DSSP file (Angstrom, degrees, kcal/mol; ACC not computed):
  #  RESIDUE AA STRUCTURE BP1 BP2  ACC     N-H-->O    O-->H-N    N-H-->O    O-->H-N    TCO  KAPPA ALPHA  PHI   PSI    X-CA   Y-CA   Z-CA
    1    1 A M              0   0    0      0, 0.0     9,-3.7     0, 0.0     2,-0.3   0.000 360.0 360.0 360.0 139.3  -31.1 -153.5  -30.4
    2    2 A K  B     -A    9   0A   0      7,-0.3     2,-0.3     9,-0.0     7,-0.2  -0.847 360.0-108.2-112.3 147.1  -28.5 -151.1  -28.8
    3    3 A C     >  -     0   0    0      5,-2.5     4,-1.9    -2,-0.3     5,-0.0  -0.545  22.8-143.2 -68.0 130.6  -26.0 -148.8  -30.4
    4    4 A K  T  4 S+     0   0    0     -2,-0.3    -1,-0.1     1,-0.2    15,-0.0   0.690  96.2  49.4 -72.9 -15.8  -22.5 -150.3  -29.9
    5    5 A H  T  4 S+     0   0    0      3,-0.1    -1,-0.2    13,-0.1    -2,-0.0   0.904 129.8  10.1 -86.7 -46.4  -21.0 -146.8  -29.5
    6    6 A C  T  4 S-     0   0    0      2,-0.1   128,-0.5   127,-0.1    -2,-0.2   0.565  89.2-123.7-115.6 -11.1  -23.3 -145.2  -26.9
    7    7 A G     <  +     0   0    0     -4,-1.9     2,-0.2     1,-0.3    -3,-0.1   0.479  57.2 149.7  81.8   1.2  -25.5 -148.0  -25.6
    8    8 A Q        -     0   0    0    124,-0.2    -5,-2.5    -6,-0.1    -1,-0.3  -0.467  52.9-111.0 -70.8 137.8  -28.7 -146.2  -26.5
    9    9 A E  B     -A    2   0A   0     -7,-0.2     2,-0.8    -2,-0.2    -7,-0.3  -0.504  23.1-143.2 -69.0 131.4  -31.6 -148.4  -27.4
   10   10 A I        -     0   0    0     -9,-3.7    -1,-0.1    -2,-0.2     4,-0.0  -0.876  12.5-168.8 -97.8 111.4  -32.5 -148.2  -31.1
   11   11 A V  S    S+     0   0    0     -2,-0.8    -1,-0.2     1,-0.2    39,-0.1   0.947  77.3  30.9 -67.4 -49.6  -36.3 -148.5  -31.2
   12   12 A K  S    S-     0   0    0     37,-0.2    -1,-0.2   -11,-0.0     2,-0.0  -0.930  97.1-110.5-108.6 131.7  -36.5 -149.0  -35.0
   13   13 A P        -     0   0    0      0, 0.0     2,-0.2     0, 0.0    -2,-0.0  -0.367  32.7-129.5 -61.4 136.7  -33.6 -150.8  -36.7
   14   14 A L        -     0   0    0      2,-0.2     4,-0.1     1,-0.1    -4,-0.0  -0.568   3.2-137.1 -84.3 151.5  -31.6 -148.4  -38.9
   15   15 A K  S    S+     0   0    0     -2,-0.2     2,-0.3     2,-0.1    -1,-0.1   0.059  81.6  79.9 -95.2  24.5  -30.9 -149.4  -42.5
   16   16 A V  S    S-     0   0    0     20,-0.0    -2,-0.2    18,-0.0     2,-0.1  -0.910  90.5 -94.2-127.8 157.2  -27.3 -148.2  -42.1
   17   17 A S    >   -     0   0    0     -2,-0.3     3,-1.7     1,-0.1    -2,-0.1  -0.417  23.8-131.4 -69.5 141.6  -24.2 -149.8  -40.6
   18   18 A E  G >  S+     0   0    0      1,-0.3     3,-0.9     2,-0.1    -1,-0.1   0.708 105.7  70.7 -64.3 -18.8  -23.5 -149.0  -36.9
   19   19 A D  G 3  S+     0   0    0      1,-0.2    -1,-0.3   -15,-0.0    -2,-0.1   0.510  79.7  77.7 -75.1  -3.2  -19.9 -148.3  -38.1
   20   20 A S  G <  S+     0   0    0     -3,-1.7    13,-3.1     2,-0.0     2,-0.4   0.261  70.2 105.8 -92.1  13.7  -21.1 -145.2  -39.9
   21   21 A W  E <   -B   32   0B   0     -3,-0.9     2,-0.4    11,-0.2    11,-0.2  -0.765  52.9-159.9 -95.8 139.8  -21.3 -143.1  -36.7
   22   22 A V  E     -B   31   0B   0      9,-2.6     9,-2.4    -2,-0.4     2,-0.4  -0.976  16.0-131.3-120.9 127.9  -18.6 -140.4  -36.0
   23   23 A W  E     -B   30   0B   0     -2,-0.4     7,-0.2     7,-0.2    -2,-0.0  -0.647  17.4-162.7 -77.2 128.1  -18.0 -139.1  -32.4
   24   24 A I  E >>> -B   29   0B   0      5,-2.8     4,-1.6    -2,-0.4     5,-1.2  -0.898   3.7-168.6-113.3  99.2  -17.9 -135.3  -32.4
   25   25 A P  T 345S+     0   0    0      0, 0.0    -1,-0.2     0, 0.0     3,-0.1   0.857  84.5  58.5 -58.8 -37.2  -16.2 -134.2  -29.1
   26   26 A E  T 345S+     0   0    0      1,-0.2    -2,-0.0     2,-0.1    39,-0.0   0.825 118.3  31.8 -61.8 -30.7  -17.2 -130.5  -29.6
   27   27 A L  T <45S-     0   0    0     -3,-1.0    -1,-0.2     2,-0.2     3,-0.1   0.558 101.1-132.5-101.9 -11.8  -20.9 -131.5  -29.6
   28   28 A K  T  <5S+     0   0    0     -4,-1.6   105,-1.0     1,-0.2     2,-0.3   0.911  71.4  94.5  56.5  46.6  -20.6 -134.5  -27.3
   29   29 A L  E   <S-BC  24 132B   0     -5,-1.2    -5,-2.8   103,-0.2     2,-0.4  -0.983  75.3-108.0-155.8 164.9  -22.6 -136.7  -29.7
   30   30 A Y  E     -BC  23 131B   0    101,-3.8   101,-2.7    -2,-0.3     2,-0.4  -0.779  30.7-164.9 -95.2 142.4  -22.4 -139.2  -32.5
   31   31 A V  E     -BC  22 130B   0     -9,-2.4    -9,-2.6    -2,-0.4    99,-0.2  -0.988  23.4-114.3-128.9 138.1  -23.4 -138.2  -36.0
   32   32 A E  E     -B   21   0B   0     97,-2.4   -11,-0.2    -2,-0.4   -14,-0.0  -0.474  16.4-145.2 -69.6 138.4  -24.0 -140.4  -39.0
   33   33 A K  S    S+     0   0    0    -13,-3.1     2,-0.3    -2,-0.2    -1,-0.1   0.900  78.1  51.3 -68.9 -41.2  -21.5 -140.1  -41.8
   34   34 A D  S    S-     0   0    0    -14,-0.3     2,-0.4    -3,-0.0    -2,-0.1  -0.719  75.5-129.3-108.3 148.8  -24.0 -140.7  -44.6
   35   35 A V        +     0   0    0     -2,-0.3     2,-0.2    47,-0.2    93,-0.2  -0.773  38.9 171.3 -87.3 135.0  -27.4 -139.2  -45.5
   36   36 A H  B     +D  127   0C   0     91,-2.4    91,-2.6    -2,-0.4   -20,-0.0  -0.771  43.8  54.6-137.5-179.0  -30.0 -141.9  -46.1
   37   37 A H    >   -     0   0    0     -2,-0.2     3,-0.9    89,-0.2    -1,-0.2   0.900  69.6-175.1  54.7  45.0  -33.7 -142.3  -46.7
   38   38 A K  T 3   +     0   0    0      1,-0.2    88,-0.2    -3,-0.2    85,-0.2  -0.330  63.0  29.9 -65.1 153.5  -33.7 -139.8  -49.7
   39   39 A N  T 3  S+     0   0    0     83,-1.2     2,-0.4    86,-1.2    -1,-0.2   0.738  91.5 123.6  65.4  25.6  -37.0 -139.0  -51.2
   40   40 A H    <   -     0   0    0     -3,-0.9    82,-0.4    85,-0.7    -1,-0.3  -0.913  57.9-130.0-109.8 143.7  -38.9 -139.5  -47.9
   41   41 A S     >  -     0   0    0     -2,-0.4     4,-2.2    80,-0.2     5,-0.2  -0.426  26.9-107.9 -82.6 166.5  -41.0 -136.7  -46.4
   42   42 A Y  H  > S+     0   0    0     78,-0.6     4,-2.2    76,-0.4    77,-0.2   0.903 122.0  53.4 -59.0 -41.9  -40.6 -135.6  -42.8
   43   43 A D  H  > S+     0   0    0     75,-2.7     4,-1.7     1,-0.2    -1,-0.2   0.892 108.0  49.5 -63.1 -40.0  -43.9 -137.3  -42.0
   44   44 A Q  H  > S+     0   0    0     74,-0.3     4,-1.8     2,-0.2    -1,-0.2   0.908 111.1  49.5 -65.0 -41.3  -42.8 -140.6  -43.5
   45   45 A L  H  X S+     0   0    0     -4,-2.2     4,-3.0     1,-0.2     5,-0.3   0.865 107.1  55.5 -65.7 -35.6  -39.6 -140.5  -41.5
   46   46 A K  H  X S+     0   0    0     -4,-2.2     4,-2.0     1,-0.2    -1,-0.2   0.873 106.9  50.4 -63.8 -37.3  -41.6 -139.8  -38.4
   47   47 A E  H  < S+     0   0    0     -4,-1.7    -2,-0.2     2,-0.2    -1,-0.2   0.888 114.3  44.7 -65.9 -39.0  -43.6 -142.9  -39.1
   48   48 A I  H  < S+     0   0    0     -4,-1.8    -2,-0.2     1,-0.2    -1,-0.2   0.928 127.0  26.9 -70.3 -46.4  -40.3 -144.9  -39.5
   49   49 A Y  H  < S-     0   0    0     -4,-3.0     3,-0.2     1,-0.3    -2,-0.2   0.543 111.5-111.2-101.1  -9.3  -38.5 -143.5  -36.4
   50   50 A G    ><  -     0   0    0     -4,-2.0     3,-1.6    -5,-0.3    -1,-0.3  -0.279  42.5 -57.0 102.3 171.1  -41.4 -142.6  -34.1
   51   51 A K  T 3  S+     0   0    0      1,-0.3     3,-0.4     2,-0.1    -1,-0.2   0.726 128.6  57.5 -65.0 -24.5  -42.9 -139.4  -32.7
   52   52 A D  T >  S+     0   0    0     -3,-0.2     3,-1.2     1,-0.2     4,-0.5   0.117  70.2 122.3 -91.8  22.5  -39.7 -138.1  -31.2
   53   53 A F  G X   +     0   0    0     -3,-1.6     3,-1.9     1,-0.3     4,-0.3   0.850  63.8  61.3 -52.9 -41.5  -37.9 -138.2  -34.6
   54   54 A E  G >  S+     0   0    0     -3,-0.4     3,-1.6     1,-0.3    -1,-0.3   0.820  95.1  62.0 -61.7 -30.3  -37.0 -134.6  -34.5
   55   55 A K  G <  S+     0   0    0     -3,-1.2    -1,-0.3     1,-0.3    -2,-0.2   0.705  97.5  59.7 -66.4 -18.4  -34.9 -135.1  -31.4
   56   56 A M  G <  S+     0   0    0     -3,-1.9    74,-2.9    -4,-0.5    -1,-0.3   0.497  93.5  87.1 -86.2  -4.8  -32.7 -137.5  -33.4
   57   57 A L  B <  S-E  129   0D   0     -3,-1.6    30,-0.1    -4,-0.3    72,-0.1  -0.593  85.3-103.6 -95.7 156.3  -31.9 -134.7  -35.9
   58   58 A L        -     0   0    0     70,-0.6    30,-3.0    28,-0.4     2,-0.2  -0.421  34.0-124.3 -71.2 151.1  -29.1 -132.1  -35.7
   59   59 A T     >  -     0   0    0     28,-0.2     4,-2.1    -2,-0.1     5,-0.2  -0.479  26.6-105.8 -87.4 167.7  -29.9 -128.6  -34.7
   60   60 A K  H  > S+     0   0    0     28,-0.2     4,-2.1     1,-0.2     5,-0.1   0.922 122.1  49.9 -59.1 -44.9  -29.0 -125.6  -36.8
   61   61 A S  H  > S+     0   0    0      1,-0.2     4,-1.7     2,-0.2    -1,-0.2   0.854 108.3  53.0 -66.5 -34.0  -26.2 -124.6  -34.4
   62   62 A Q  H  > S+     0   0    0      2,-0.2     4,-1.9     1,-0.2    -1,-0.2   0.906 109.7  48.1 -66.0 -40.7  -24.8 -128.2  -34.5
   63   63 A V  H  X S+     0   0    0     -4,-2.1     4,-3.0     1,-0.2    -2,-0.2   0.873 107.4  56.6 -66.9 -35.7  -24.6 -128.2  -38.3
   64   64 A E  H  X S+     0   0    0     -4,-2.1     4,-1.7     2,-0.2    -1,-0.2   0.890 105.8  50.9 -61.8 -38.7  -22.9 -124.8  -38.2
   65   65 A V  H  X S+     0   0    0     -4,-1.7     4,-0.7     2,-0.2    -2,-0.2   0.935 113.6  44.5 -62.6 -46.3  -20.2 -126.3  -36.0
   66   66 A L  H >< S+     0   0    0     -4,-1.9     3,-0.9     1,-0.2     7,-0.3   0.914 113.7  49.8 -63.9 -43.3  -19.7 -129.2  -38.5
   67   67 A N  H 3< S+     0   0    0     -4,-3.0    -1,-0.2     1,-0.2    -2,-0.2   0.777 104.2  59.4 -69.0 -26.8  -19.8 -126.9  -41.5
   68   68 A A  H 3< S+     0   0    0     -4,-1.7     2,-0.6    -5,-0.2    -1,-0.2   0.681  94.7  75.9 -75.4 -17.4  -17.2 -124.5  -39.9
   69   69 A S    <X  -     0   0    0     -3,-0.9     4,-2.7    -4,-0.7     5,-0.2  -0.846  66.9-155.2-101.0 123.5  -14.6 -127.3  -39.7
   70   70 A E  H  > S+     0   0    0     -2,-0.6     4,-2.0     1,-0.2     5,-0.2   0.878  97.6  55.0 -61.2 -36.7  -12.8 -128.4  -42.9
   71   71 A T  H  > S+     0   0    0      2,-0.2     4,-2.4     1,-0.2    -1,-0.2   0.952 111.9  41.3 -61.0 -51.0  -12.2 -131.8  -41.3
   72   72 A Y  H  > S+     0   0    0      1,-0.2     4,-2.8     2,-0.2     6,-0.3   0.879 110.6  57.7 -67.2 -37.2  -15.9 -132.4  -40.5
   73   73 A R  H  <>S+     0   0    0     -4,-2.7     5,-2.3    -7,-0.3     4,-0.3   0.911 111.0  44.1 -58.0 -40.6  -16.9 -131.0  -43.9
   74   74 A N  H ><5S+     0   0    0     -4,-2.0     3,-0.8     3,-0.2    -2,-0.2   0.922 113.2  49.6 -70.2 -44.4  -14.7 -133.6  -45.5
   75   75 A I  H 3<5S+     0   0    0     -4,-2.4    -2,-0.2     1,-0.2    -1,-0.2   0.920 120.1  36.4 -59.3 -45.1  -15.9 -136.5  -43.3
   76   76 A F  T 3<5S-     0   0    0     -4,-2.8    -1,-0.2    -5,-0.2    -2,-0.2   0.335 106.3-124.0 -94.3   6.5  -19.6 -135.7  -43.9
   77   77 A K  T X 5 +     0   0    0     -3,-0.8     3,-0.5    -4,-0.3    -3,-0.2   0.869  46.0 178.0  53.6  39.9  -19.2 -134.7  -47.5
   78   78 A M  T 3 < +     0   0    0     -5,-2.3    -1,-0.1    -6,-0.3     3,-0.1  -0.388  57.6  36.1 -72.5 155.1  -20.7 -131.3  -46.8
   79   79 A R  T 3  S+     0   0    0      1,-0.3     2,-0.3     4,-0.2    -1,-0.2   0.823  92.9 117.2  66.3  35.0  -21.0 -128.8  -49.6
   80   80 A T  S X  S-     0   0    0     -3,-0.5     3,-1.5    25,-0.1    -1,-0.3  -0.913  77.6-115.4-123.9 157.6  -21.7 -131.5  -52.1
   81   81 A W  T 3  S+     0   0    0     -2,-0.3     3,-0.3     1,-0.3    24,-0.1   0.768 112.2  57.1 -62.3 -25.9  -24.9 -132.0  -54.1
   82   82 A A  T 3  S+     0   0    0      1,-0.2    -1,-0.3    -5,-0.1   -47,-0.2   0.222  88.7  80.2 -92.0  16.2  -25.7 -135.3  -52.4
   83   83 A N    <   +     0   0    0     -3,-1.5     2,-0.5    22,-0.5    -4,-0.2  -0.232  49.8 128.7-124.1  46.7  -25.7 -133.9  -48.9
   84   84 A D  E     +f  125   0E   0     40,-0.7    42,-2.1    -3,-0.3     2,-0.3  -0.879  32.3 159.0-100.5 128.7  -29.1 -132.2  -48.3
   85   85 A F  E     -fG 126 103E   0     18,-1.8    18,-3.0    -2,-0.5    42,-0.2  -0.962  41.3 -90.4-148.8 162.8  -30.8 -133.4  -45.1
   86   86 A F  E     - G   0 102E   0     40,-2.1    42,-0.5    -2,-0.3   -28,-0.4  -0.440  38.1-178.1 -70.8 144.2  -33.4 -132.6  -42.5
   87   87 A I  E     - G   0 101E   0     14,-2.2    14,-0.7   -30,-0.1   -28,-0.2  -0.836  42.9 -72.3-128.9 172.6  -32.4 -130.7  -39.3
   88   88 A Q        -     0   0    0    -30,-3.0     2,-0.3    -2,-0.3   -28,-0.2  -0.431  58.3-102.8 -65.4 140.1  -34.5 -129.7  -36.3
   89   89 A Q        -     0   0    0      1,-0.2    -1,-0.1    -2,-0.1    25,-0.1  -0.495  38.0-176.2 -65.9 125.2  -36.9 -126.8  -37.1
   90   90 A Y        +     0   0    0     -2,-0.3     2,-0.6     1,-0.1    -1,-0.2   0.473  60.8  77.7-104.3  -4.8  -35.4 -123.6  -35.7
   91   91 A D     >  -     0   0    0      1,-0.1     4,-2.4    23,-0.0     5,-0.2  -0.926  64.0-158.3-110.6 114.0  -38.2 -121.2  -36.6
   92   92 A S  H  > S+     0   0    0     -2,-0.6     4,-2.2     1,-0.2    -1,-0.1   0.861  92.2  49.1 -63.2 -37.6  -41.1 -121.5  -34.2
   93   93 A Q  H  > S+     0   0    0      2,-0.2     4,-1.7     1,-0.2    -1,-0.2   0.917 112.1  48.4 -68.2 -42.1  -43.6 -119.9  -36.6
   94   94 A A  H  4>S+     0   0    0      2,-0.2     5,-2.9     1,-0.2     4,-0.4   0.889 111.4  51.1 -63.4 -38.9  -42.6 -122.2  -39.4
   95   95 A K  H ><5S+     0   0    0     -4,-2.4     3,-1.3     1,-0.2    -2,-0.2   0.916 108.0  52.0 -64.0 -42.8  -42.8 -125.2  -37.1
   96   96 A K  H 3<5S+     0   0    0     -4,-2.2    -1,-0.2     1,-0.3    -2,-0.2   0.848 108.7  51.4 -60.9 -35.1  -46.3 -124.1  -36.1
   97   97 A E  T 3<5S-     0   0    0     -4,-1.7    -1,-0.3    -5,-0.1    -2,-0.2   0.473 122.8-105.3 -83.3  -2.4  -47.3 -123.9  -39.7
   98   98 A G  T < 5S+     0   0    0     -3,-1.3    20,-2.0    -4,-0.4    -3,-0.2   0.669  70.5 143.9  90.0  17.2  -46.0 -127.5  -40.4
   99   99 A Y  E   < - H   0 117E   0     -5,-2.9     2,-0.3    18,-0.2    -1,-0.3  -0.563  37.3-143.5 -86.5 155.4  -42.8 -126.6  -42.3
  100  100 A V  E     - H   0 116E   0     16,-3.1    16,-1.1    -2,-0.2     2,-0.4  -0.803  12.3-121.2-115.4 160.6  -39.6 -128.6  -41.9
  101  101 A A  E     -G   87   0E   0    -14,-0.7   -14,-2.2    -2,-0.3     2,-0.3  -0.823  27.0-171.7-105.5 140.9  -36.0 -127.4  -41.8
  102  102 A D  E     -GH  86 113E   0     11,-3.7    11,-2.3    -2,-0.4     2,-0.5  -0.902  20.4-139.9-126.6 154.9  -33.3 -128.6  -44.2
  103  103 A F  E     -GH  85 112E   0    -18,-3.0   -18,-1.8    -2,-0.3     2,-0.5  -0.983  20.4-162.8-111.8 121.4  -29.6 -128.2  -44.5
  104  104 A F  E     - H   0 111E   0      7,-2.9     7,-2.8    -2,-0.5     2,-0.5  -0.908   5.6-171.2-105.1 127.3  -28.5 -127.7  -48.1
  105  105 A A  E     + H   0 110E   0     -2,-0.5   -22,-0.5   -25,-0.3     5,-0.2  -0.977   6.5 176.7-123.0 125.6  -24.8 -128.2  -48.9
  106  106 A Y        -     0   0    0      3,-3.4     3,-0.1    -2,-0.5   -26,-0.0  -0.666  46.7 -95.8-118.1 174.7  -23.3 -127.3  -52.2
  107  107 A W  S    S+     0   0    0     -2,-0.2   -27,-0.1     1,-0.2     3,-0.1   0.786 123.1  24.0 -63.3 -27.5  -19.8 -127.5  -53.6
  108  108 A D  S    S+     0   0    0      1,-0.2     2,-0.3   -28,-0.0    -1,-0.2   0.467 128.7  11.2-118.8  -3.0  -19.1 -123.9  -52.8
  109  109 A S        -     0   0    0     -3,-0.1    -3,-3.4   -30,-0.1     2,-0.3  -0.969  53.8-141.8-162.2 172.9  -21.6 -123.0  -50.0
  110  110 A A  E     +H  105   0E   0     -2,-0.3     2,-0.3    -5,-0.2    -5,-0.2  -0.989  22.7 169.7-145.6 148.2  -24.1 -124.3  -47.4
  111  111 A D  E     -H  104   0E   0     -7,-2.8    -7,-2.9    -2,-0.3     2,-0.3  -0.947  27.4-117.5-153.3 169.3  -27.4 -122.9  -46.2
  112  112 A F  E     -H  103   0E   0     -2,-0.3     2,-0.4    -9,-0.2    -9,-0.2  -0.859  22.6-172.5-114.5 150.8  -30.5 -123.6  -44.2
  113  113 A Y  E     +H  102   0E   0    -11,-2.3   -11,-3.7    -2,-0.3     3,-0.1  -0.999  13.4 175.6-142.9 138.0  -34.1 -123.7  -45.4
  114  114 A C  E     +     0   0E   0     -2,-0.4   -13,-0.2   -13,-0.3   -15,-0.1  -0.127  55.5  91.7-138.3  42.6  -37.3 -124.0  -43.4
  115  115 A R  E     +     0   0E   0    -16,-0.1     2,-0.5     2,-0.1   -14,-0.1   0.060  52.5 108.6-127.7  27.2  -40.1 -123.7  -45.9
  116  116 A G  E     -H  100   0E   0    -16,-1.1   -16,-3.1    -3,-0.1     2,-0.0  -0.893  69.7-118.1-102.9 133.7  -40.9 -127.3  -47.0
  117  117 A Y  E >   -H   99   0E   0     -2,-0.5     3,-1.4   -18,-0.2   -75,-0.3  -0.359  21.5-120.4 -67.5 150.0  -44.1 -128.9  -45.8
  118  118 A S  T 3  S+     0   0    0    -20,-2.0   -75,-2.7     1,-0.3   -76,-0.4   0.730 112.5  51.1 -65.5 -22.9  -43.7 -132.0  -43.6
  119  119 A W  T 3  S+     0   0    0    -21,-0.2     2,-0.3   -77,-0.2    -1,-0.3   0.547  92.1  95.7 -90.1  -8.0  -45.7 -134.1  -46.0
  120  120 A D    <   -     0   0    0     -3,-1.4   -78,-0.6   -80,-0.1     2,-0.4  -0.625  57.3-162.6 -86.6 139.7  -43.6 -133.1  -49.0
  121  121 A S        -     0   0    0     -2,-0.3     2,-0.4   -80,-0.2   -80,-0.2  -0.926   3.1-163.7-120.9 149.5  -40.7 -135.2  -50.2
  122  122 A D    >   -     0   0    0    -82,-0.4   -83,-1.2    -2,-0.4     3,-0.8  -0.978  26.9-127.2-131.2 144.7  -37.8 -134.3  -52.4
  123  123 A Y  T 3  S+     0   0    0     -2,-0.4    -1,-0.1     1,-0.2   -83,-0.0   0.742 109.5  45.3 -62.5 -24.2  -35.4 -136.6  -54.2
  124  124 A F  T 3  S+     0   0    0    -86,-0.1   -40,-0.7   -85,-0.1     2,-0.5   0.634  94.0  88.5 -95.5 -14.9  -32.4 -134.8  -52.8
  125  125 A R  E <   +f   84   0E   0     -3,-0.8   -86,-1.2   -42,-0.1   -85,-0.7  -0.734  49.3 148.0 -95.4 127.5  -33.5 -134.4  -49.2
  126  126 A G  E     -f   85   0E   0    -42,-2.1   -40,-2.1    -2,-0.5     2,-0.4  -0.397  40.3 -90.7-130.5-152.0  -32.7 -137.3  -46.7
  127  127 A V  B     -D   36   0C   0    -91,-2.6   -91,-2.4   -42,-0.2     2,-0.4  -0.994  20.1-173.7-136.8 141.4  -31.9 -137.7  -43.1
  128  128 A R        -     0   0    0    -42,-0.5   -70,-0.6    -2,-0.4     2,-0.2  -0.983  23.9-151.6-129.3 119.5  -28.7 -137.8  -41.0
  129  129 A L  B     -E   57   0D   0     -2,-0.4   -97,-2.4   -72,-0.1     2,-0.3  -0.488   6.2-156.3 -92.1 160.2  -29.3 -138.8  -37.4
  130  130 A C  E     -C   31   0B   0    -74,-2.9     2,-0.4   -99,-0.2   -99,-0.2  -0.942   4.3-163.0-130.6 157.4  -27.3 -137.9  -34.3
  131  131 A R  E     -C   30   0B   0   -101,-2.7  -101,-3.8    -2,-0.3     2,-0.1  -0.991  17.0-127.9-144.8 129.3  -27.2 -139.7  -31.0
  132  132 A K  E     -C   29   0B   0     -2,-0.4     2,-0.3  -103,-0.2  -103,-0.2  -0.469  31.5-108.5 -76.6 148.2  -26.0 -138.4  -27.6
  133  133 A K        -     0   0    0   -105,-1.0     2,-0.6    -2,-0.1  -127,-0.1  -0.592  28.7-148.0 -74.5 134.9  -23.4 -140.4  -25.7
  134  134 A I        -     0   0    0   -128,-0.5     2,-0.1    -2,-0.3     5,-0.1  -0.925  12.1-138.4-107.0 120.5  -24.8 -142.1  -22.7
  135  135 A S    >   -     0   0    0     -2,-0.6     3,-1.2     1,-0.1     4,-0.3  -0.403  19.2-118.4 -75.4 155.8  -22.4 -142.5  -19.8
  136  136 A K  G >  S+     0   0    0      1,-0.3     3,-1.0     2,-0.2    -1,-0.1   0.811 112.9  61.0 -63.2 -30.3  -22.3 -145.7  -17.9
  137  137 A S  G 3  S+     0   0    0      1,-0.2    -1,-0.3     2,-0.1    -2,-0.0   0.712  99.9  55.0 -71.4 -19.3  -23.4 -143.9  -14.7
  138  138 A S  G <         0   0    0     -3,-1.2    -1,-0.2     1,-0.2    -2,-0.2   0.481 360.0 360.0 -92.3  -2.0  -26.7 -142.8  -16.3
  139  139 A K    <         0   0    0     -3,-1.0    -1,-0.2    -4,-0.3    -2,-0.1   0.477 360.0 360.0 -81.4 360.0  -27.8 -146.3  -17.2
């Protein structure tokens, strides 16, 4: 199955509508509007999406761009209790030790956290995927 927005092959079918992707020109990628797969650990998500799962996650700097914009904060419901999700691990030592990185968004603030083990799951932590746009010339 291919993404109707970017043409990228989706290896594992997503349990979200393809209409839930938002193009972010500043980042040159699509980002899912909603966080899903709550209460799954990083390891469980890796089993669902494959070994390259982390490449499908936003980086810390990409989330900072979204969080800095009031428009994107509203679209993605950032700074709300229901919007905690995995991001790419940005700390090399924490990654080596098997920790995962999270983005926590509250009503009045947002922060990053990188001290949860990859096998641990939390009821509030989910996943929001991103997908790069593939130009027709690169196919």
